SEVO-525614 format. One line per field, with one value per residue (C-alpha): residue number from 1; residue in three letters; x, y, z. Coordinates in Angstrom, 2 decimals. Each point is the difference from the previous one (the first is absolute). Layout:
N
margu <- (NUM; ...)
titi <- (ala; ...)
xx <- (X; ...)
yy <- (Y; ...)
zz <- (Z; ...)
//
This chain:
350
margu <- (1; 2; 3; 4; 5; 6; 7; 8; 9; 10; 11; 12; 13; 14; 15; 16; 17; 18; 19; 20; 21; 22; 23; 24; 25; 26; 27; 28; 29; 30; 31; 32; 33; 34; 35; 36; 37; 38; 39; 40; 41; 42; 43; 44; 45; 46; 47; 48; 49; 50; 51; 52; 53; 54; 55; 56; 57; 58; 59; 60; 61; 62; 63; 64; 65; 66; 67; 68; 69; 70; 71; 72; 73; 74; 75; 76; 77; 78; 79; 80; 81; 82; 83; 84; 85; 86; 87; 88; 89; 90; 91; 92; 93; 94; 95; 96; 97; 98; 99; 100; 101; 102; 103; 104; 105; 106; 107; 108; 109; 110; 111; 112; 113; 114; 115; 116; 117; 118; 119; 120; 121; 122; 123; 124; 125; 126; 127; 128; 129; 130; 131; 132; 133; 134; 135; 136; 137; 138; 139; 140; 141; 142; 143; 144; 145; 146; 147; 148; 149; 150; 151; 152; 153; 154; 155; 156; 157; 158; 159; 160; 161; 162; 163; 164; 165; 166; 167; 168; 169; 170; 171; 172; 173; 174; 175; 176; 177; 178; 179; 180; 181; 182; 183; 184; 185; 186; 187; 188; 189; 190; 191; 192; 193; 194; 195; 196; 197; 198; 199; 200; 201; 202; 203; 204; 205; 206; 207; 208; 209; 210; 211; 212; 213; 214; 215; 216; 217; 218; 219; 220; 221; 222; 223; 224; 225; 226; 227; 228; 229; 230; 231; 232; 233; 234; 235; 236; 237; 238; 239; 240; 241; 242; 243; 244; 245; 246; 247; 248; 249; 250; 251; 252; 253; 254; 255; 256; 257; 258; 259; 260; 261; 262; 263; 264; 265; 266; 267; 268; 269; 270; 271; 272; 273; 274; 275; 276; 277; 278; 279; 280; 281; 282; 283; 284; 285; 286; 287; 288; 289; 290; 291; 292; 293; 294; 295; 296; 297; 298; 299; 300; 301; 302; 303; 304; 305; 306; 307; 308; 309; 310; 311; 312; 313; 314; 315; 316; 317; 318; 319; 320; 321; 322; 323; 324; 325; 326; 327; 328; 329; 330; 331; 332; 333; 334; 335; 336; 337; 338; 339; 340; 341; 342; 343; 344; 345; 346; 347; 348; 349; 350)
titi <- (unk; unk; unk; unk; unk; unk; unk; unk; unk; unk; unk; unk; unk; unk; unk; unk; unk; unk; unk; unk; unk; unk; unk; unk; unk; unk; unk; unk; unk; unk; unk; unk; unk; unk; unk; unk; unk; unk; unk; unk; unk; unk; unk; unk; unk; unk; unk; unk; unk; unk; unk; unk; unk; unk; unk; unk; unk; unk; unk; unk; unk; unk; unk; unk; unk; unk; unk; unk; unk; unk; unk; unk; unk; unk; unk; unk; unk; unk; unk; unk; unk; unk; unk; unk; unk; unk; unk; unk; unk; unk; unk; unk; unk; unk; unk; unk; unk; unk; unk; unk; unk; unk; unk; unk; unk; unk; unk; unk; unk; unk; unk; unk; unk; unk; unk; unk; unk; unk; unk; unk; unk; unk; unk; unk; unk; unk; unk; unk; unk; unk; unk; unk; unk; unk; unk; unk; unk; unk; unk; unk; unk; unk; unk; unk; unk; unk; unk; unk; unk; unk; unk; unk; unk; unk; unk; unk; unk; unk; unk; unk; unk; unk; unk; unk; unk; unk; unk; unk; unk; unk; unk; unk; unk; unk; unk; unk; unk; unk; unk; unk; unk; unk; unk; unk; unk; unk; unk; unk; unk; unk; unk; unk; unk; unk; unk; unk; unk; unk; unk; unk; unk; unk; unk; unk; unk; unk; unk; unk; unk; unk; unk; unk; unk; unk; unk; unk; unk; unk; unk; unk; unk; unk; unk; unk; unk; unk; unk; unk; unk; unk; unk; unk; unk; unk; unk; unk; unk; unk; unk; unk; unk; unk; unk; unk; unk; unk; unk; unk; unk; unk; unk; unk; unk; unk; unk; unk; unk; unk; unk; unk; unk; unk; unk; unk; unk; unk; unk; unk; unk; unk; unk; unk; unk; unk; unk; unk; unk; unk; unk; unk; unk; unk; unk; unk; unk; unk; unk; unk; unk; unk; unk; unk; unk; unk; unk; unk; unk; unk; unk; unk; unk; unk; unk; unk; unk; unk; unk; unk; unk; unk; unk; unk; unk; unk; unk; unk; unk; unk; unk; unk; unk; unk; unk; unk; unk; unk; unk; unk; unk; unk; unk; unk; unk; unk; unk; unk; unk; unk; unk; unk; unk; unk; unk; unk; unk; unk; unk; unk; unk; unk)
xx <- (-6.11; 2.01; -0.83; 3.27; -0.92; -3.48; 1.45; 2.48; -2.79; -2.06; 2.91; 0.61; -3.72; -0.03; 3.06; -1.45; -3.31; 1.70; 2.03; -3.09; -1.85; 2.93; 0.09; -3.74; 0.25; 2.77; -1.82; -2.87; 2.19; 1.33; 1.54; 1.44; -2.21; 0.88; 3.71; -0.52; -2.08; 2.74; 2.63; -2.16; -0.58; 3.67; 0.01; -3.13; 1.69; 3.03; 2.15; 0.39; -2.47; -0.62; -3.32; -0.63; -3.08; -0.26; -2.50; -0.25; 3.13; 2.36; 0.78; -1.71; 1.11; 3.03; 1.29; 2.40; 0.54; 2.92; 2.89; -2.18; -0.41; -2.23; 2.92; 0.53; -0.73; -2.10; -2.16; -3.62; -1.63; -3.56; 0.22; 1.86; -3.33; -1.05; 3.12; -0.61; -3.65; 1.07; 2.47; -2.75; -2.30; 2.67; -0.25; -3.80; 0.21; 1.95; -2.41; 2.68; -1.90; -3.62; -1.11; -2.34; 2.76; 0.35; 3.36; 0.04; 0.25; 3.59; 0.67; -1.63; 1.02; -2.94; -2.47; 1.76; -0.69; -3.61; 0.91; -0.59; -2.82; 2.05; 0.25; 2.47; -2.69; -0.23; 3.75; 0.23; -3.07; 0.95; -2.89; 1.83; -1.54; 3.39; 1.28; 2.84; 2.03; -1.79; 0.39; 1.08; 3.72; 2.57; 0.98; -3.37; 0.81; 3.39; 0.59; 1.49; 3.78; 0.02; -1.01; 2.39; -2.41; -3.69; -0.38; 0.87; -2.10; -3.11; 0.20; 0.01; -3.05; -1.86; 0.91; -0.03; -2.23; -3.59; -3.01; -2.04; -2.73; -0.99; 1.85; -1.57; -2.07; 2.15; 2.66; 3.14; 2.86; 3.29; 2.76; -1.49; -1.80; 2.70; 2.65; -2.01; -0.71; 3.68; 0.90; -2.71; 1.67; 3.36; -1.43; -1.95; 2.96; 2.99; 1.55; 0.68; -2.46; 2.58; 0.98; -3.61; -0.61; 3.05; -0.92; -3.63; -0.33; 3.07; 2.28; -2.60; -1.05; 3.61; -0.28; 3.75; 0.11; -2.84; 0.84; -0.91; 3.39; -0.08; 2.37; -2.85; -2.92; -1.44; -3.08; -2.58; -2.43; 2.22; 3.66; 0.66; 2.30; -0.62; 0.30; -2.55; 0.94; -0.12; -3.38; -1.45; 0.95; -2.18; -2.89; 0.26; -0.27; -3.22; -1.41; 0.86; -2.02; 2.87; 2.43; 3.44; 2.27; -2.11; 0.26; -2.99; 0.67; -3.57; -3.31; -2.68; -2.19; 2.61; 0.16; -3.79; -0.10; 2.53; -2.10; -3.23; -0.82; 0.47; -1.48; -2.93; 0.39; -1.65; 2.77; 2.87; 1.30; 3.57; 1.14; 2.52; -1.54; 0.81; -2.14; -3.11; -3.07; 1.84; -0.62; 2.72; 0.43; 3.01; 3.25; -1.63; -2.60; -3.15; 0.00; -2.89; -2.74; -2.31; -3.79; -0.27; 2.34; 2.92; 3.41; 1.56; 2.83; 2.34; 3.02; 2.41; 1.54; 3.00; 0.86; 3.46; -1.44; -0.74; -3.36; -0.66; -3.40; -1.74; -3.05; -1.48; -2.76; 2.48; 2.60; 3.00; 2.28; 1.28; 2.92; 1.19; 3.22; 1.81; 2.50; -1.91; -3.31; -1.17; -1.71; -1.79; -1.95; -1.18; -2.90; -1.34; 3.24; -0.11; -3.63; 0.97; 2.67; -2.56; -2.55; 2.47; 0.62; -3.71; -0.55; 2.16; -1.31; -3.58; -1.60; -1.04; -2.66; -2.57)
yy <- (-21.23; -1.91; -0.06; 1.81; 2.78; 0.34; 0.26; 2.64; 2.04; -0.25; 1.21; 2.92; 0.88; -0.05; 2.26; 2.45; 0.00; 0.68; 2.84; 1.56; -0.25; 1.60; 2.83; 0.56; 0.04; 2.57; 2.04; 0.43; 2.17; 2.94; 2.58; 2.25; 2.91; -0.55; 0.23; 3.12; 1.58; -0.67; 1.51; 3.06; 0.44; -0.01; 3.64; -0.45; -2.96; 2.03; -1.31; -3.50; -2.87; -3.71; -1.56; -3.73; -2.10; -3.49; -2.62; -3.79; -0.66; 2.39; 3.61; 0.59; 3.60; 1.90; 3.43; 2.48; 3.67; 2.10; -1.36; -2.35; -3.78; -2.63; -0.76; 3.59; 0.50; 2.97; 1.03; -1.16; 2.13; -1.10; -3.03; -1.40; -0.46; -2.84; -1.91; 0.67; -1.03; -3.26; -0.66; 0.49; -2.36; -2.71; -0.15; 0.07; -2.99; -1.93; 0.87; 1.91; 3.25; 1.04; 3.13; 0.58; -0.23; 3.23; 1.69; 0.29; -3.80; 0.36; 3.64; 0.71; 3.66; 0.60; -0.87; 2.36; 2.91; -0.88; -1.56; -3.59; -0.71; 0.44; -3.29; -1.45; 0.49; 3.70; 0.34; -1.35; 1.89; 3.49; -0.07; 0.33; 3.40; 1.32; 3.29; -0.30; 2.17; 1.72; -1.33; 3.22; -0.61; -2.68; -0.06; -1.22; -3.71; 0.34; -0.79; 2.63; -0.04; 0.26; -3.67; -2.89; -2.94; -0.86; -0.53; 3.63; 1.34; -2.03; 0.82; 3.67; -0.55; -1.66; 2.64; 3.27; -0.23; 1.17; -2.19; 1.77; -2.64; -3.43; -2.88; -1.40; 3.07; 2.59; -0.54; 2.13; -0.91; 0.18; -2.19; -0.55; -3.34; -1.76; 1.14; -1.39; -3.35; -0.43; 0.38; -2.53; -2.50; 0.64; -0.71; -3.03; -1.64; 1.46; 0.99; 3.29; 1.16; -0.12; -3.55; -1.17; 1.73; -1.70; -3.44; 0.02; 2.35; 1.33; -3.06; -2.60; 2.36; 0.48; 3.74; 0.43; 3.77; 0.71; 1.24; 2.50; 1.57; 3.13; 1.97; 0.44; -2.17; -2.39; 1.28; -2.78; 2.49; 1.57; -0.85; -2.87; 0.13; -2.41; -0.54; -0.65; -3.67; -0.48; 1.61; -1.86; -3.25; 1.13; 0.90; -3.30; -1.88; 1.82; -0.51; -3.71; -0.56; 0.36; -2.39; 0.89; -2.54; -2.82; 1.24; 1.38; 3.41; 1.00; -1.81; 0.90; 0.94; 2.49; 1.64; 0.22; 1.58; 2.63; 0.81; 0.66; 3.65; 1.17; 3.43; 1.90; 3.46; 1.50; -1.37; 1.57; 3.15; 0.28; -1.62; 0.75; 2.22; -2.49; -2.57; 2.07; -2.15; -3.28; -2.33; -1.82; -3.70; -1.16; 1.43; 0.71; 2.22; -1.24; 1.22; -2.02; -2.42; -2.29; 0.24; -1.85; 2.37; -2.44; 1.60; -0.60; 2.54; 1.12; 2.31; 1.58; 3.18; 1.50; 3.68; -0.61; -1.25; -3.71; -1.15; -3.72; -1.31; -3.37; -0.57; -3.30; 0.19; 0.00; -1.94; 2.26; 2.17; 3.43; 1.83; 3.49; 0.66; 3.36; 1.63; 3.26; 1.36; 1.32; -3.26; -0.36; 3.19; -0.94; -2.40; 0.80; -1.24; -3.21; -0.51; 0.40; -2.70; -2.35; 0.80; -0.98; -3.32; -0.60; 0.46; -3.09; -2.26; -1.18; 0.26; -3.27; 1.61; 2.77)
zz <- (-35.44; 2.59; 3.70; 0.71; -2.42; 1.51; 3.53; -1.14; -1.60; 3.16; 2.15; -2.33; 0.09; 3.81; 0.13; -2.51; 1.82; 3.32; -1.49; -1.54; 3.32; 1.79; -2.53; 0.31; 3.80; -0.07; -2.62; 2.43; 2.22; -1.96; 2.31; -2.72; 1.05; 3.65; -0.76; -2.09; 2.77; 2.55; -2.28; -0.66; 3.74; 0.93; 1.10; 2.11; 1.70; 1.00; -2.85; 1.43; 0.24; -0.38; -0.96; 0.47; -0.77; 1.46; -1.18; -0.20; 2.01; -1.76; -0.82; -3.34; -0.44; 1.22; -0.95; 1.56; -0.76; 1.15; 2.02; 1.99; -0.16; 1.65; 2.33; 1.15; 3.70; 1.10; 3.00; -0.34; 2.75; 0.84; -2.31; 3.01; 1.77; -2.29; 1.08; 3.70; -0.23; -1.68; 2.81; 2.58; -1.89; -0.07; 3.80; -0.18; -2.35; 2.63; 2.79; 1.90; -0.36; -0.49; -1.78; 2.94; 2.61; 1.93; -0.28; 3.82; 0.22; -1.18; 0.93; 3.41; -0.17; -2.34; 2.75; 2.37; -2.36; -0.88; -3.34; 1.03; -2.48; -3.18; -1.92; -2.48; -2.65; 0.86; -0.40; -3.55; -1.19; 1.29; 2.47; 3.33; 0.74; 1.18; -1.36; -2.47; -2.35; -2.87; -3.51; -1.64; -0.40; -0.68; 3.66; 1.16; -0.20; 1.67; 3.67; 2.32; 0.24; 3.77; 0.30; -0.55; 0.01; -0.33; 3.74; 0.75; -2.86; 0.80; 3.71; -1.01; -2.22; 2.87; 2.58; -1.92; -3.07; 0.31; -0.65; -2.68; -0.41; 1.22; -1.70; -3.15; -0.85; -1.79; -2.69; 0.22; -2.33; 1.91; 1.43; 3.47; -0.37; -1.99; 2.45; 2.92; -1.66; -0.90; 3.67; 0.91; -2.33; 1.65; 3.45; -1.21; -1.72; 1.86; -3.30; -1.72; -2.64; -2.78; 0.90; -0.10; -3.32; -1.48; 1.35; -1.11; -2.95; -1.78; 0.17; -1.08; -2.82; -1.16; 0.63; 0.32; -0.41; 2.45; 3.49; 2.70; 0.45; 2.13; 2.17; 2.48; 1.07; -2.60; -1.84; -0.68; -1.59; -2.63; 0.44; -2.41; -2.99; -2.85; -3.75; -2.73; -0.34; 3.77; 0.50; -2.97; 1.74; 2.89; -2.31; -1.85; 3.29; 0.85; -3.50; 0.16; 3.15; 2.46; -1.71; -1.40; -1.71; 1.39; 3.59; 1.88; 1.53; 0.91; 0.02; -2.51; 2.95; 1.17; -3.42; -0.19; 3.46; -1.05; -3.07; 1.88; 0.48; 3.60; -0.62; -1.42; -1.49; 3.06; 2.22; -1.93; 1.68; -1.34; -3.23; -2.78; -2.67; -2.76; 1.81; 0.63; -0.40; 0.60; 2.92; 1.89; 0.65; 2.01; -1.30; -3.36; -1.66; -1.72; -3.61; -1.42; 1.02; -1.96; -0.22; 3.33; 1.79; 0.09; -0.41; -3.42; -0.20; 2.76; 0.10; 2.44; -1.46; 1.74; 0.18; -1.48; -3.30; 0.45; -1.41; 0.59; -1.10; -0.36; -2.20; 1.18; -2.58; -2.89; 2.00; -0.45; 2.09; -1.06; 1.50; -0.89; 1.89; 0.12; 2.38; 0.36; 1.17; -3.37; -0.95; 3.31; -0.60; -3.49; 0.49; -3.48; -1.57; 2.02; -1.00; -3.65; 0.33; 1.49; -2.70; -2.72; 1.74; 0.53; -3.74; -0.55; 2.79; 0.21; 3.45; 1.63; 2.21; -0.13)
//
């Protein structure tokens, strides 16, 4: 056999071997049941939904039902808080802000009304102690129409809202803390909240259909609109240690800080029913921990049907995206989607 023939055989062998390896790798992830489950759950999801799974640098599963696509824009309600918390942490990364800074350092009116001890950390963990709207209806995360900007709204919070508990002690899920911290960022940087969000989060992450459009005051706690592709870009950045397309958005330390539980069950006074028993980090809920108590799975469900989740143990991100509230109330369905994915992906931790 000639040298040329031997080299040709070797090349062919390498190619065949590579193709077989690629086929085996793909065969390890079989999401047929997941797709069937999504299709069968169409009615429960309000007739329209998108499900995306991201792993190893790419979307490995994508399916839409109804007249809804991964590019369709829809309100994401409380899933907004993950974005706002990330924006806050970008300034913490730069040393321009500390989580232990008192809000009154930037907004002196809080000291005037005996709220001077509330910190940035309290704001993004729902631990301000200030009374807020209940969580019983869709209107709870909206900001009152009588205000035209965050300055007016936050001044009203400082001057008229009651203090129900000392900061850092009692968890009440509402829009108060995130509204306050957004105004702090405006004062700190002399920019509007939406401009900062675009500069630091949505634009670098190519989230072109994500915005905070409103005819009234901007809502940093629940007022974002986004799409499945857009929000998955955000999740992929977090899963990849704060890097997106080779550019660092957040430090790994910032992401780890956001993942740490800020609550115990005894601290939780008001929480969405679908999240009973869960603890809260910063802008996200703790869904699972390892045997050492370290957070392994986080999520940030929104009342309008957005369910973003990251499993750091299995190293994937899941997003169920719908335009209605039906999905948000069905935690068992979301758990079943995750279980089908977990059956295909081996956990890297205990």
